[in-house]
Phi, psi and omega in degrees: 000128179267167178296324178298316180297320180296313181292314182291334178298331179279349181271351177121168184288328180296315180292320179296318178295318178297320178295321179298317180293314183290330180292324177293315178298319179297318180294322178294317178295320180296320177297317180298310183290326178291325177295315178296318181294320178296316177296322179297320179297322179292314181297313181294323177298321177294318179296320178293323178295330177273004179063035176259072188294320180294318178294324178295319178295317178297319179295321177300315179298316181295318180290324176299317178295320178298313180294324176297317178296319179297314181297317181291324179291327178286331181295325184300316185263342184271341182299315179293342179277346182294127182296336180272353182300319181287333181279337185268359183280000000 
């Protein structure tokens, strides 16, 4: 049991259910971004090891743009699932 579960459990079943759904979605998104980031670190590390600094910089920019697009695309559908979304309106 996490601290979030303990606190949200006192807020009611609707909030607890919403938190359960969003935590799974968050974990899936986190796996995707961590996988891309890990692969990016390996690719950029290889380019730096081969002393291809310009290509490493270009790859860094491209991967940064990719991760930004992934994050923004996930934001569109995950915001309504956030249990605090209804409280902040």
